[in-house]
Structure formats: C-alpha cells, structure tokens
C-alpha positions as CSV (number, residue, x, y, z in Angstrom):
1,X,45.7,71.2,220.7
2,X,46.6,67.6,221.3
3,X,49.9,68.1,223.1
4,X,51.6,65.5,221.0
5,X,55.1,66.1,222.3
6,X,54.0,65.6,225.9
7,X,52.9,62.1,224.8
8,X,55.9,61.7,222.7
9,X,58.1,62.3,225.8
10,X,56.6,59.2,227.4
11,X,57.4,57.3,224.3
12,X,61.0,58.6,224.2
13,X,61.5,57.7,227.8
14,X,60.4,54.2,227.2
15,X,62.3,53.7,224.0
16,X,63.8,56.6,221.8
17,X,45.9,62.2,222.2
18,X,22.9,54.6,223.2
19,X,20.3,55.7,221.0
20,X,20.5,58.4,218.3
21,X,17.2,60.3,218.8
22,X,17.0,60.2,215.0
23,X,13.4,61.3,215.1
24,X,14.6,64.7,216.2
25,X,17.4,65.0,213.6
26,X,17.3,67.8,211.1
27,X,19.7,69.6,208.8
28,X,21.5,72.6,210.1
29,X,20.3,74.9,207.2
30,X,18.9,78.1,208.7
31,X,16.6,79.9,206.2
32,X,16.4,83.0,208.4
33,X,20.0,83.9,208.4
34,X,21.2,87.2,207.1
35,X,23.2,87.4,203.8
36,X,26.9,86.6,204.3
37,X,29.0,89.6,205.4
38,X,32.3,87.8,204.7
39,X,33.7,88.6,201.3
40,X,35.6,85.3,201.2
41,X,32.7,83.4,199.8
42,X,34.4,82.0,196.7
43,X,37.6,79.9,197.2
44,X,38.8,77.6,194.5
45,X,42.5,77.1,195.3
46,X,45.3,78.4,197.5
47,X,48.8,79.5,196.5
48,X,51.9,79.6,198.7
49,X,53.3,83.1,199.3
50,X,56.0,82.8,201.9
51,X,57.1,81.4,205.3
52,X,58.4,83.3,208.3
53,X,60.0,81.9,211.4
54,X,59.4,84.0,214.6
55,X,62.6,83.7,216.7
56,X,62.4,82.7,220.3
57,X,62.3,85.8,222.5
58,X,60.8,87.3,225.6
59,X,58.2,90.0,226.2
60,X,58.2,91.6,229.7
61,X,60.4,88.7,230.8
62,X,58.0,86.1,229.6
63,X,59.0,83.6,226.9
64,X,56.9,83.7,223.7
65,X,55.6,80.5,222.1
66,X,52.6,78.2,222.1
67,X,51.0,80.1,219.2
68,X,47.8,78.0,219.0
69,X,45.4,80.5,217.4
70,X,45.5,83.6,215.3
71,X,43.1,86.3,214.0
72,X,43.3,89.5,212.0
73,X,41.3,92.7,211.9
74,X,42.1,96.3,210.8
75,X,45.9,95.8,210.6
76,X,46.1,94.2,214.0
77,X,46.9,90.5,214.6
78,X,45.8,88.6,217.6
79,X,47.7,85.4,218.7
80,X,46.8,83.3,221.6
81,X,49.3,81.4,223.7
82,X,48.6,77.8,224.5
83,X,49.6,77.5,228.2
84,X,47.9,76.6,231.4
85,X,50.8,78.3,233.4
86,X,50.4,81.9,234.4
87,X,50.5,84.4,233.0
88,X,47.7,83.2,230.7
89,X,48.0,85.5,227.7
90,X,47.5,86.6,224.1
91,X,49.7,88.7,221.9
92,X,49.1,91.6,219.5
93,X,51.3,91.6,216.4
94,X,52.2,93.7,213.4
95,X,52.5,91.4,210.4
96,X,52.7,92.5,206.8
97,X,53.5,90.8,203.5
98,X,53.2,91.3,199.7
99,X,52.2,88.8,197.0
100,X,55.8,87.5,197.2
101,X,57.1,87.6,200.7
102,X,56.7,88.6,204.4
103,X,57.9,92.2,205.0
104,X,57.5,92.5,208.8
105,X,56.6,90.2,211.7
106,X,56.7,91.9,215.1
107,X,55.0,91.0,218.4
108,X,54.0,94.4,219.7
109,X,52.4,93.6,223.1
110,X,51.4,90.8,225.5
111,X,48.0,91.0,227.2
112,X,47.3,88.9,230.3
113,X,44.0,87.1,230.4
114,X,42.2,87.4,233.8
115,X,39.0,86.4,235.5
116,X,35.9,88.5,235.9
117,X,37.2,90.2,238.9
118,X,40.4,91.2,237.1
119,X,42.6,88.8,239.0
120,X,45.3,86.6,237.4
121,X,44.2,83.1,236.5
122,X,45.6,80.3,238.5
123,X,47.6,77.3,237.1
124,X,45.4,74.8,235.3
125,X,42.1,76.8,235.2
126,X,42.2,77.2,231.4
127,X,44.2,75.8,228.5
128,X,43.7,78.4,225.6
129,X,43.5,77.1,222.1
130,X,41.7,79.5,219.6
131,X,41.1,83.2,219.5
132,X,38.7,85.5,217.5
133,X,37.9,89.2,217.7
134,X,34.2,89.9,217.4
135,X,34.1,93.2,215.6
136,X,30.4,93.8,216.4
137,X,31.0,93.7,220.1
138,X,34.7,94.8,220.2
139,X,35.4,91.8,222.4
140,X,37.6,88.7,222.2
141,X,36.5,85.1,222.3
142,X,38.8,82.2,223.1
143,X,38.3,78.5,223.6
144,X,39.9,76.5,226.4
145,X,40.3,72.7,226.4
146,X,40.3,72.7,230.2
147,X,41.7,69.4,231.5
148,X,39.6,66.4,231.2
149,X,41.9,64.3,233.3
150,X,41.5,66.7,236.3
151,X,37.8,67.5,235.8
152,X,38.3,71.0,234.4
153,X,35.6,71.6,231.8
154,X,36.3,73.0,228.4
155,X,35.0,76.5,227.8
156,X,34.2,79.3,225.4
157,X,35.0,82.6,227.1
158,X,34.5,86.2,226.2
159,X,37.0,88.8,227.4
160,X,37.7,92.5,226.8
161,X,40.6,93.5,224.7
162,X,42.4,94.3,227.9
163,X,42.0,90.6,228.9
164,X,39.3,90.8,231.6
165,X,36.7,88.0,231.5
166,X,33.1,89.1,230.6
167,X,31.4,85.7,230.5
168,X,31.5,82.0,229.8
169,X,29.0,80.5,227.4
170,X,26.8,77.5,228.2
171,X,28.1,74.4,226.4
172,X,26.2,71.1,225.9
173,X,26.4,68.7,228.8
174,X,28.3,66.1,226.8
175,X,31.2,68.6,226.4
176,X,31.9,68.5,230.1
177,X,34.8,66.7,231.7
178,X,33.8,63.1,232.6
179,X,36.2,61.0,234.7
180,X,33.5,58.6,236.0
181,X,32.6,56.9,232.7
182,X,35.2,55.3,230.5
183,X,32.7,55.0,227.6
184,X,31.5,58.6,227.3
185,X,32.7,62.2,227.3
186,X,35.5,64.2,225.7
187,X,39.1,62.9,225.3
188,X,41.8,64.7,227.2
189,X,43.6,67.2,224.9
190,X,41.0,66.6,222.2
191,X,38.3,69.1,223.0
192,X,37.6,72.7,221.9
193,X,40.5,73.4,219.5
194,X,38.6,75.4,216.8
195,X,36.6,78.7,216.8
196,X,35.0,80.9,214.2
197,X,32.8,83.9,214.2
198,X,29.7,83.0,212.1
199,X,29.4,84.9,208.9
200,X,26.0,86.3,209.9
201,X,27.6,87.6,213.2
202,X,24.9,85.9,215.2
203,X,27.2,83.6,217.1
204,X,30.3,81.4,217.3
205,X,31.2,78.0,215.9
206,X,33.4,75.8,218.1
207,X,34.9,72.5,217.0
208,X,36.4,69.5,218.8
209,X,39.7,68.1,217.8
210,X,38.8,64.4,218.5
211,X,35.6,62.5,218.7
212,X,33.7,62.2,221.9
213,X,34.4,58.7,223.3
214,X,30.8,57.6,222.5
215,X,31.0,59.0,219.0
216,X,33.9,57.0,217.7
217,X,37.5,56.1,218.0
218,X,40.6,58.3,217.6
219,X,41.8,58.0,214.0
220,X,44.5,55.5,213.1
221,X,46.4,54.7,210.0
222,X,43.6,52.4,209.1
223,X,40.4,54.2,208.1
224,X,38.0,54.6,211.0
225,X,34.6,56.2,211.6
226,X,35.9,59.2,213.6
227,X,33.5,62.1,213.6
228,X,34.0,65.4,215.5
229,X,31.3,67.8,216.5
230,X,31.2,71.4,215.3
231,X,28.7,73.5,217.3
232,X,27.0,76.9,216.9
233,X,26.7,79.0,220.0
234,X,24.2,81.9,219.8
235,X,25.9,85.0,221.1
236,X,22.7,86.6,222.5
237,X,21.3,83.6,224.3
238,X,24.7,82.1,225.1
239,X,23.6,78.5,224.4
240,X,24.2,75.9,221.6
241,X,21.6,76.0,218.8
242,X,22.9,73.6,216.1
243,X,25.7,71.2,215.3
244,X,27.1,69.0,212.6
245,X,29.6,66.2,212.4
246,X,32.9,66.4,210.5
247,X,34.7,63.2,209.6
248,X,38.5,63.0,210.3
249,X,41.0,61.4,207.9
250,X,43.1,58.5,208.9
251,X,46.5,59.2,210.3
252,X,48.8,60.0,207.4
253,X,51.8,57.9,208.2
254,X,53.0,55.3,210.7
255,X,55.2,56.2,213.7
256,X,58.9,55.6,213.1
257,X,62.2,54.9,214.9
258,X,60.6,52.5,217.4
259,X,58.0,54.9,218.6
260,X,54.2,54.4,218.4
261,X,52.3,57.6,218.9
262,X,50.0,58.5,216.0
263,X,47.0,60.9,215.9
264,X,44.9,63.1,213.6
265,X,42.6,65.9,214.5
266,X,40.6,69.0,213.5
267,X,42.6,71.9,214.8
268,X,40.9,75.0,213.5
269,X,37.8,76.2,211.5
270,X,36.8,79.3,209.6
271,X,33.3,79.9,208.3
272,X,33.5,81.8,204.9
273,X,29.9,81.5,203.8
274,X,26.7,80.2,205.3
275,X,27.4,76.7,206.6
276,X,30.7,76.6,204.6
277,X,34.0,76.4,206.3
278,X,37.7,76.0,205.9
279,X,39.0,73.2,208.2
280,X,42.6,72.8,209.2
281,X,43.3,69.1,209.8
282,X,46.6,67.9,211.3
283,X,48.0,64.4,211.4
284,X,51.0,63.6,213.6
285,X,53.3,60.5,213.9
286,X,56.2,60.3,216.2
287,X,59.8,59.5,215.3
288,X,60.3,61.8,212.3
289,X,63.2,64.3,212.0
290,X,60.9,66.6,209.9
291,X,58.4,66.9,212.7
292,X,56.0,64.1,211.8
293,X,53.2,66.5,210.9
294,X,51.0,66.2,207.8
295,X,48.6,69.2,207.5
296,X,45.7,69.9,205.1
297,X,43.1,72.5,204.5
298,X,39.7,71.3,203.5
299,X,36.6,73.1,202.2
300,X,33.6,71.9,204.2
301,X,29.9,72.2,203.3
302,X,27.5,71.5,206.1
303,X,24.4,72.7,204.2
304,X,22.8,69.3,204.1
305,X,24.4,67.9,207.3
306,X,22.2,66.6,210.1
307,X,21.8,68.7,213.2
308,X,23.4,66.3,215.7
309,X,22.9,68.5,218.8
310,X,20.3,66.1,220.1
311,X,22.1,62.9,218.9
312,X,23.6,61.3,222.0
313,X,25.8,58.7,220.3
314,X,27.0,59.2,216.8
315,X,28.6,55.7,216.6
316,X,25.1,54.1,216.5
317,X,23.2,56.9,214.8
318,X,22.1,57.3,211.2
319,X,22.9,60.8,210.1
320,X,24.5,62.9,207.3
321,X,27.9,64.4,207.9
322,X,29.3,67.5,206.3
323,X,31.1,67.0,203.0
324,X,34.8,67.9,202.7
325,X,36.9,68.7,199.7
326,X,40.7,68.9,199.8
327,X,41.8,72.5,199.1
328,X,45.5,72.5,200.1
329,X,48.0,70.0,201.2
330,X,51.1,71.4,202.9
331,X,53.1,68.5,201.6
332,X,53.1,70.3,198.3
333,X,55.3,73.1,199.8
334,X,57.4,71.1,202.3
335,X,60.5,71.5,200.2
336,X,60.2,75.3,200.4
337,X,59.9,75.4,204.2
338,X,62.6,75.7,206.8
339,X,64.3,72.3,207.4
340,X,61.6,70.9,205.1
341,X,59.4,71.0,208.2
342,X,55.7,71.4,208.3
343,X,55.5,72.2,212.0
344,X,52.6,72.0,214.5
345,X,50.2,74.2,212.5
346,X,47.0,74.8,214.3
347,X,45.9,78.4,213.8
348,X,44.4,80.0,210.7
349,X,42.8,83.3,209.8
350,X,41.9,85.4,206.8
351,X,44.6,88.1,206.3
352,X,44.7,91.4,204.5
353,X,44.0,92.0,200.9
354,X,46.9,92.1,198.5
355,X,47.5,95.1,196.2
356,X,46.1,93.1,193.2
357,X,42.9,92.5,195.2
358,X,43.6,88.9,196.2
359,X,42.5,87.7,199.6
360,X,44.9,85.8,201.8
361,X,45.1,83.3,204.6
362,X,47.8,83.0,207.3
363,X,48.5,79.8,209.2
364,X,50.6,79.6,212.5
365,X,52.3,76.8,214.4
366,X,52.5,76.0,218.1
367,X,56.1,75.3,219.1
368,X,55.1,73.8,222.4
369,X,57.8,76.1,223.9
370,X,60.4,73.6,222.5
371,X,59.7,71.4,225.6
372,X,60.9,68.2,224.1
373,X,62.6,68.7,220.8
374,X,63.3,72.0,218.8
375,X,60.2,73.3,217.0
376,X,59.4,76.4,215.0
377,X,57.2,79.4,215.5
378,X,56.1,79.1,211.9
379,X,54.0,81.5,209.9
380,X,52.8,80.6,206.4
381,X,50.9,83.0,204.1
382,X,48.7,81.8,201.3
383,X,46.9,83.6,198.5
384,X,43.2,82.8,197.9
385,X,42.3,82.2,194.3
386,X,38.5,82.6,193.8
C-alpha cells in the first residue's frame, strides 16, 4: 500500500506516494487455457450488505491492524498484516454474515511468517501487502513491496500455512529496486499491491499500485497517462509470462486544510474469468475529516490488451490497455458507514454464498495501526448481482 499517512505526517509537521519494442507486442489472450473454474464469471452490479468495525485488540501480546489483504476459502478467512516490523504475520479469522448483516467477526489465530530456514524475518526484509490461498497446492502466496528507497526488492513469496517460506518467484528485471536511476524503476510504496490466483489455476497475477517511473507519472487531479502493469507469473516455471497495462483514474479530490498530498493507485485485483478482473482503485487526498479516501471497484477486460512484458517504456509506446467499467463507487454508501468514513480499503476477496444462492465480496481496510490519526479496521460485505 502507499503508506499515505506516513507522507501525511510530513505534511502535518510542516503545516497542519526508450523504445517500445512494439514489433514484439501481442495481446495477452491465451487460447490454450482451461475453462474457468471460478463460478463468479457473471457480475453486473454490487449491492451493499453491511459494515463491521474490528476493534483494536492484541493477539499473543501483539497489536492487530494493518489489514492490507484478505482471502476466503472453506469457511476460513486469511488476512495479511502490512508491517515490516517483526513479527511479520498473517491472521486466520471466522467471519459470517447473512444477506442483511454481519453475524460474527473473530480473529482466531496469528501465524508468524518466517524464512526458508524457519527463522523469524528481520526488520525491513519484507513489507506484506496481498495474500491468497492456492487451493491446488495448499500453500499461501503473498506479495511484498520491499523498500525501494533502501534497495529491498519487491517479491512474490510462497509459504506454508504454518508460515515457513517455500520459495520466491522470479520477477521481471524492471520490478527491482533502482536507486541509481531517477528516470526508471518502481516508485517507493507503489509496487506489488495486488495479487490474484488465475482462474485456470496455472499461476498468479500481481499488480503494481503506481506506474513505473519510465511508464508515466503518478496520477494527479488533472487527468494524466498513468498506466500500471499487471503481470502473470507461471506457478510451475516461476517466471513472468504475460502482462497488461491498466490505466489509473485521476485523483478524486484536491487536498484540503492547507495540506498538499494527493495520490491514486490500484490496490487489489481479482480475476473472475479468463482475462477479466475486479480492480480495487483507491484515491487519497490529505486534510479531510472523513479520511480523504475515494474508493471504486472496476470491472476490467484484458482480452484485447497488448502483452507489455517486452515493452520497456510505456510512456513512449503504442499499445492497447485493458478496458475498465465502473462497477461500484463507495461514495454511494458513505452515509451508511461509521463516521461517514470510507477508510483505507485495500483488500478484496470473494466470500461465501448466501442462502439465496447469491455470491458475495468482502473488502477490508488497513488502519495503519492508527499511527498518525485514528482509523478503522473496516470490513464491508457486498452482494454480487449476476
């Protein structure tokens, strides 16, 4: 996640995130993929069910919070904690709801994430963002933004459900931390924010939050050409096979109360059919009592998008981006939420099926451990209308 409140603190203290090789470009359509195994292949609208606020608490003497990613399988929920401070961890939870309201939300256990020798991870080695359970392997995948400013590379990491590292996947070279070139490489706190298991179960999609420096500028309130890369990693070979570009919206509103920080990024993805995704996009502007977040869910179709894996510099390339269609705007339910706050939402998963057969989505927020201003551990359940 873009750690917006870390940047906001600085603002508050002062005043209160080449060639194109077009000849090699191709669409990402894969004619050899298996039929989709995900039953969520028709989504027309989303309807608000309920909100639940997880109260601040401790597990084994460790403060909860930083809920950056969430996944659900077989009545168990997996929530990753966005912290680079040991213990690096994820939680298991028991969450249930009806078509009308949440019934229970309980964090049942905390699992420490360790290295391949079983040792605890040191400070700053990883910065977890997204989590998925791979039901075909019985293992967990998570993304780490690393730390671009201190030359810690982002990563896609596989662990056991007990938290021990199995392997790291090979990422494209232009994903690596780059502190020697001001005109290329990932932006600090704008790297691997999103993660999805592919519907054919052949691999994993990872997404950037912000454009690579060479691909375009960070979004502003004025419309910019700001594409982020979404990349498919083959689980067998462990390397990237294809990629497409997703265009970010402008920042939704200007910063207020004499502050100046504004940003918009892609914070999570879910593939629900071949080359079709849900994208959680979050805009933030400092200086607002209601949190300053504007969050939307888009339907994304990358069927005809260019495979940009071999495109070095999107800002000078000619290519086709994925198309996006607004599915849900959280502004439409703001008045029904606690303190009329749409908080720092950045995790999304398909949830259980309701008694009437309807599928569901759950979205979760990262409260940044209330480091700078009070925030909410916010859960929002949505009904999928096919």
